[in-house]
N, C-alpha and C positions, 0 to 999 in steps of 0.2 A: 524463146520460151513464151508461154501464154496460150490463150485459147481464142479462136476466131470469134466465138460467140460472147466473149467477155472483153469489153473495151474500157472498163472503169479502173482508174488508179486507186479508188477508195471504196470501202464498204461502210456506208454511213447509216443505212436503214433499209428495211424491206419495202417501205412506202414507195421509194423511187425505183425499185427494181421491176423489170417486166417478168412475165411468166417464164420466158425463155432464159433470162439471166438466173432466176431461182433454180430452174431445172439444170442449168449448166453447173451451178455449185453442187447440187445434189448428186449429179452424175460423176463429177470430179471427186467428190467425197467418197463415193462408192469405190472408185479405183484406189483411193488411198487407204481404205479401211483394212485392206489386206496387209499393208505394211506392218501394222501393229501385231500381226500374228507371226511375223518372221522371228527367227532367233536373233538376227541383227536388225533392230527396228529403225533403220535409217535409209533414206534415199538422198541423192546429192542435188535435188532440184534447186535448193536455195544456197548452195555452197558459195561462200564469199559475200553473202548478203548479211546486213546487220539489222536486227529487229529490236526495238525498244518497247518494253511494256511500261506504260505511264499510267499508273493507277492512283488517281487523286482521291478516289473513294476506295475504301478497303474491299478486298476480294481475295478469297482463297482459291476456290475451284476454277473460276474463269481465268485468273492469272496463271495458275499452274497448267491448265489445259492449253492456253496459248503458248506458254514457254515450252512445254513438251512438244507441241505441234511444230513450232519453229525448229527445235533441236532435231526432230525426226526428219526434217527437210534439210538438215545440215547447216542451218543458219547460225550465226553468232547471236546470242540473246543477252541483252542488258536489261536488268530490272532497275527502274527509276523509282525512288521512294520520295513521295511528296514531303513527308515529315522532315527529312534531313536535307531537303533541296533548297534552292534559292527562292522557291515559291513561298516557303515559310518566312522568308525575309522580305516578302512583298513584290517579288518579280512577277510580271504578268505571265499568264499561260503562254501567250504568243511568243514572248521573248525567250522563255524557257525552252519552248519547242524549237525555235529557230537556232538557239545555241546548241541544242542536242543534234539537230540536223547538220549543223556545221561540222560535226565530228564524223560525218560520213554515214549517217543512218539511212537505211532504205525504207523501212516500214515502222510506223509508230502505231502502237495499239493503245488506245486511250479509254479509260473509264473516268467519268466526271459527274459530279452532282448536278451540274448545270446542263439543262437540255440545250443542244446545239453546239456544245463545246467541240466535238469532233468536226462539225461542219466548218467552224471557224478555222481550225487547224488545217483542214483540207484545202481551204482557200489560200493559206499563206505558205504551205510547205510543198516542196517538190516531191518529197517522200510520200509514199502511200500512207493513208490513215485508215485505221479500222476502229469502228465504234464498238467498244466492249461494254456499253451501257452508258447512256447519258441521262441522268436524273430519271424521272418517270417517263421519258420519251420513247426510246427504243433500245432493244438489246438484240441486234440482228442475228448474231451467230447462235444465240439461244433459240430464236424463232426457227432458224434453219435446221438446227439439230433436232428440234421437236418434230418438225415436218419430215425430216429425213427418217426419224424413228417410226413415225406413222406410216410412211410410204413403205418402209422395210417390212412392216408387219402386214399391211393390207395390199401392198402392190400397187396402190393408187392413192391419190388425194381427192380427185374429182368425185363428188357425190357422198363423201364421208360427212357425218354429222359430229361436230366437235364441240363439247362444252368446255368453256374456259371458266373455272370456278374460283371465286374468292374476291380479293381486293383488286378489282379491275382499275379503280381510280388511280392508284399509285403504281400500277404495274407496267414497266416497260416490256416485260415478257409478253403480257397480254396483247399489247399493241403490235409487237412484231409478229406474234402468232396470227392475229387477225388479218394484218396486211398480207402476209404470205399465204395463208390458207384460202382467203377469198380469191386471190389471184389464180390459185391452182384449182378453183372450182369446188371447194368444200363449203358446207353450211356451218356457220359458227353461232353458238348461243352463249352470250355472256350471262353468267349466273352468279348471284350473291345477294347480300343484303342491299336494299335500295340505296343506303348511304354510302356504299362502296362501289356503286356503278355510275359512271358519269352520265348526266342527262342527255348528252349529245352522242352517245356511243352508237345509236342506231343509224346515224349518218354514215358510219363505216360499213353499213350493210349487214349488221349482225342482228340477231333476234335477242331479246332480253327476257330473262326469267328470274323471279325472286324466290323460286321454289325448286330445289334440286330434285325432290321426289317426283315432281310432275314430268321433268324432262329425262330423268335417268333411264327409263326403259327404252328410249328411242335413240340414244347417242351411241356412237362407235368408240369415242375417245372422251375421257375426262382428264383435262389438263388442270391439275390442282395447284393454285398459286399459294405461296407462303403467306400466312397471315402475319403482317408486320406488327409484332406485339407492341412496338412503340406507338402504333396508331391508336391502340385501344385507349390510351391515356387521353386522347383528344375526343373521346366519346362518340366515335363513329359507329360503334356497336356496343350493346349494353354490357356484355361480359364475354370472356373467352368461353366459359361453359355454355352460354347461350348460343354462341357461334357454332361450337362443336355439335350441339344438339340439333341445330337447324341445317347445318351445311357440312359437318364432318363426314368423311367417307369411312364407314366401318363395314365389317363383313355383312351385317344384317342389311344395310342399305344396298351394298353391292349385289346382294342376292336378287335384287329386283332389276338389275341391269342385264344387258345382253351377256350371254355366256363368254363371248370373246372380247368384251369391252376392254379397251386399253386404259390402264391407269398410269398417268404421267405426273411428274412433279419436277420443276426446275431446281429445287433445293435452294437453300438448306431446308430440310424437312422439320417441322415442329411435330414430332410424333405425339399422337394422342390429342392433337388439336384439330388440324385440318385433315389428318389421315391417321388411322390407327396402325400400330406396328404390323398386325397380321395382314393388312391390305398392302402396306408399303413393301412387305417382303413376300407377298403372295403371288400366285401364278399369273394374275392379270397385270401385275406391275412391271413396267419397263424402265424404272428409275435408273438402274445401273447401266442398261443399254444406252440410255440418253447420255450418260457420262462418257462411255467409250465412243459413241457416235459423235460426241462433241469434239473429240480429238480429230477424227477424220474430216469433219466439216471445217474445223479451223485450219487444218492442213490445206484443204482445198481453197479456202479464202486467201490464205497467205500466198499460195502458189499462183492463184489467178491474178491478184492485184500486183504481184511482183513482176508479172509478165507485161504489165502496162506501165511504161515509164513516160513521165511527162518531159517533153523537151525543155531545155533551159529557156526561161522567158526573159 
C-alpha cells in the first residue's frame, strides 16, 4: 500500500511539504470523499492497523473527525485521555508515547499545547505521527481541508486571492493555510487588528492589511479565524464589540465582496462576533463542506502515512 508520490511516515506541517506532496493529499482525499456517500461507509485500507488519538489539548471536532476517518478505513482506534493518564503523574510525553507504541500502535495522532511536540515524537517513534495542532505553530490537516474546499469550489488554487482574517498571531490554522496556499500559487492577505498580526508575517510572502473593507472587493476567499475570547483579557484589542464593528463579517459587509466569494471558518464559530448567523448559514458559506471535506482529507493522510513504514533501527 502507499503512493509513489508520498514517502513520509509523518505529517508534521505544511511548511515542509512540497507542492507535489500537497497535491497528492488533495487528490487522494478526492477519491476517499465518495466513501462517505455509500450506504456502508467503510473501506478495508487500514484493516489490522491501530491508531491512537493523543489529545493533550482539548478538541471535539478534530478528534472526532480523525476517529471517524480511521474507522472508515477499518482501523482500530484508541482514544488516549491526558487527564486520566500517567502524564498527569509526571511521566514525560516521550515515555508515554513509547509505552503506547510498545502496545503495537501504527499511527499516533497528537494535539499538544507545545509547538514541536509532534516533531519530537516523530523522531523517537517508529509509528507514524500526525500533527493535529501544536500550540500556535501548525494545524496541517485543517490547512489541507481548507485548501481542498477552495479547490473544490474554484477548480484551482493558483491565482486565487485569499484573505485570512482575524487573530493571525495565535493561529496555527493561519500558518498552515499560508504555507499551503503560497506553495500552490495563491496570493494571501493577512488581515486583522495590528496587535493580532505578527510583525514578521510578511517574511512568509503574504500581504498585510489592517482594513477588511479595503481588501474585501478583490478577494475570492475569506477564511475567518475564531477570535480567541480568552485573548481579549490580555488587552490585544479594545473590546469584542469594537472587533465586530471593524472586522466582523455581516451581510452588509459581504454585499461589497465578489458575488461568488467563499466564506470559510475552521470553527468553533463565535456567532455574532467574527461572523453573523446569516452569513455563517448563507449561500457563500462553505463551513459545513469544510467539515465533511475534513473527513476525506484525514482519511487520505492516514492512508498515505500508513503506507510508509520505517524499518527497525
